[in-house]
C-alpha positions in Angstrom: 6.4 4.8 23.6 3.0 5.5 21.5 2.2 3.6 17.8 3.1 7.1 16.2 6.4 7.2 17.8 7.1 3.5 17.3 6.0 4.2 13.2 8.2 7.4 13.1 11.1 5.5 14.4 10.7 2.5 12.0 10.7 4.8 9.1 13.9 6.4 10.2 15.2 2.8 10.2 17.3 1.1 7.9 14.6 -1.7 7.6 11.8 1.4 7.1 14.3 2.6 4.6 14.4 -0.6 2.7 10.3 -1.2 2.7 10.4 2.3 1.4 12.8 1.7 -1.8 11.0 -1.4 -2.2 7.4 -0.1 -2.1 8.5 3.0 -4.6 10.4 0.7 -7.1 6.9 -1.4 -7.5 5.4 2.4 -8.3 8.0 1.8 -11.4 6.2 -0.9 -12.6 3.1 0.9 -12.9 4.8 3.8 -14.6 6.3 1.3 -17.3 2.8 -0.4 -18.1 1.8 3.5 -18.4 4.6 4.4 -20.6 4.2 1.2 -22.8 0.6 1.9 -23.1 1.0 5.7 -24.0 3.4 4.5 -26.6 1.3 2.4 -28.3 -1.5 4.8 -28.2 1.0 7.7 -29.6 -0.7 9.6 -26.8 1.9 12.1 -26.0 0.3 13.7 -23.1 0.3 10.1 -21.2 4.1 9.7 -22.7 5.2 13.1 -20.5 3.2 12.1 -17.6 4.9 8.8 -17.1 8.0 10.5 -17.9 7.7 12.9 -15.1 6.4 10.1 -12.6 9.4 8.1 -13.7 11.8 11.1 -12.4 10.3 11.2 -9.4 10.4 7.7 -8.5 14.3 7.9 -9.6 14.8 11.1 -7.4 12.9 9.4 -4.3 14.9 6.2 -4.7 17.7 8.6 -4.4 16.8 10.2 -1.4 16.3 7.0 0.0 19.5 5.5 -0.9 21.1 8.8 0.7 19.3 8.4 4.0 20.4 4.5 4.1 24.1 5.5 3.4 23.3 8.3 6.4 22.2 5.5 8.5 24.9 3.7 7.9 27.7 6.3 8.6 26.0 6.3 12.0 26.5 2.6 12.9 29.7 2.3 15.0 30.1 -1.5 13.5 30.0 0.1 9.8 32.3 3.3 10.2 
């Protein structure tokens, strides 16, 4: 099994999905910081950018949670 195949398998595993959720949530910290700075400077464009980024993070986490549920449904012991 090649390293690329192993990496793709990890990405579709529960551990890989949890890791993806964690890194996505970590990105939310940057968006929160960006939004606070934009509000302090009354920069509407940066505030809109932060809102769009937050929406993308929320959507990404929702997709990852759906994938995690799907992986759980495939588990014989869980279901």
